C-alpha positions in Angstrom: 0.0 0.0 0.0 1.5 3.4 -1.1 1.0 6.3 1.2 0.8 9.7 -0.5 0.9 12.9 1.5 -2.3 14.7 2.0 -2.9 17.4 -0.7 -2.5 20.2 1.8 0.9 18.8 2.9 2.1 18.4 -0.7 1.0 21.9 -1.5 2.8 23.3 1.5 6.0 21.4 0.6 5.8 22.8 -2.9 5.4 26.3 -1.6 8.3 25.9 0.8 10.5 24.5 -2.0 9.6 27.3 -4.4 10.3 29.9 -1.7 13.7 28.4 -1.0 14.7 28.3 -4.7 13.5 31.9 -5.1 15.5 33.0 -2.1 18.7 31.3 -3.4 18.2 32.9 -6.8 17.6 36.3 -5.3 20.7 35.9 -3.1 22.9 34.9 -6.1 21.6 37.9 -8.2 22.3 40.3 -5.3 25.9 39.0 -4.9 26.5 39.3 -8.7 25.1 42.9 -8.7 27.1 43.9 -5.7 30.3 42.5 -7.3 29.6 44.5 -10.6 29.1 47.7 -8.6 32.0 47.2 -6.3 34.7 46.5 -8.9 35.1 49.3 -11.5 37.6 51.4 -13.4 38.7 53.8 -10.8 40.0 57.3 -11.4 41.7 59.7 -9.0 42.4 63.1 -10.5 43.8 66.1 -8.8 46.2 69.0 -9.0 49.0 70.6 -6.9 49.6 74.3 -7.1 53.4 75.0 -7.0 54.4 78.5 -5.9 58.0 78.3 -7.0 60.4 76.1 -8.9 62.3 73.4 -7.2 61.6 70.0 -5.6 58.7 68.9 -3.5 57.4 65.5 -2.1 53.6 65.1 -1.9 51.7 62.2 -0.3 48.4 61.4 -1.9 45.8 59.2 -0.2 43.3 57.7 -2.6 39.6 57.8 -1.7 39.3 54.4 -3.3 41.4 51.2 -3.2 43.0 50.0 -6.5 43.1 46.2 -7.0 46.2 46.6 -9.1 48.9 49.2 -9.4 47.2 52.2 -11.1 48.6 54.0 -14.1 50.1 57.3 -13.1 50.1 60.3 -15.5 50.7 64.0 -15.0 51.1 67.3 -16.9 52.2 70.7 -15.9 50.3 74.0 -16.4 52.1 77.3 -16.2 50.8 79.9 -13.8 48.6 82.8 -14.8 50.4 85.4 -17.0 53.4 83.1 -17.6 54.4 82.1 -21.1 57.2 80.1 -22.6 59.4 80.5 -25.7 61.5 78.2 -27.7 64.7 77.3 -25.8 63.1 78.2 -22.5 60.6 75.5 -21.9 60.2 74.6 -18.3 61.7 71.2 -17.3 59.5 69.1 -15.0 58.9 65.6 -13.8 56.8 63.7 -11.3 57.7 60.3 -10.1 56.0 57.8 -7.8 58.6 57.1 -5.1 56.5 54.9 -3.0 53.0 53.2 -3.1 50.9 53.1 0.0 49.4 49.6 0.2 47.2 47.4 2.3 47.4 43.6 2.2 44.1 42.1 3.3 43.5 38.4 2.6 46.7 37.7 0.6 46.1 40.5 -1.9 47.6 44.0 -2.4 45.4 47.1 -2.5 47.0 50.4 -3.6 45.6 53.1 -1.3 47.9 56.0 -2.0 51.2 57.2 -3.4 54.1 59.5 -2.6 55.2 61.5 -5.6 58.3 63.6 -6.0 58.0 66.7 -8.2 60.7 68.7 -9.9 60.1 72.0 -11.7 62.8 74.1 -13.3 62.1 77.3 -15.2 58.5 78.0 -14.0 58.1 80.4 -11.1 54.4 79.3 -10.6 52.8 76.2 -12.0 50.1 73.6 -11.4 50.8 69.9 -11.6 47.8 67.9 -12.7 47.9 64.2 -11.9 45.8 61.1 -12.5 45.8 57.5 -11.2 43.6 55.0 -13.1 43.0 51.3 -12.8 40.6 48.6 -11.5 39.4 49.5 -8.1 37.0 48.7 -5.3 34.6 51.6 -4.8 31.2 52.5 -3.7 28.5 52.5 -6.4 27.9 56.2 -6.2 31.0 57.0 -8.3 34.8 56.7 -8.7 35.9 60.1 -9.9 37.6 62.2 -7.3 39.5 65.5 -7.5 42.0 66.5 -4.9 43.6 70.0 -4.7 46.8 70.5 -2.7 48.2 74.0 -2.9 51.9 74.2 -1.8 
């Protein structure tokens, strides 16, 4: 003699099973969406006002954490009412001297950099810098500007 569950018990079991599957699917979709929002192309842009020529060291703390060493680029803008002529172009460089890192869970996160700046031939200038790469960030955005007058 076969015993079958009562129709009410079978319906309840089906409902519970359906709820569990829906909950698992919703959880998986949530995790996938969170991962897509949390890992992005990150950008940290800023500028440093330089009031004289010479050398300076600047520490920059990123508002995001890069998963990989970010690409560093820079450019120099001459101060207001300054102009250059052939043979008198300013000489400048900016170099990452040290990366600030954190190492959670056997990985390396880049959270800042110390840069050395050299400017010769420009009494006043502005160094514009950019760090770009894959980063962990909040979903509201990754673009940040930092101004550090010196």
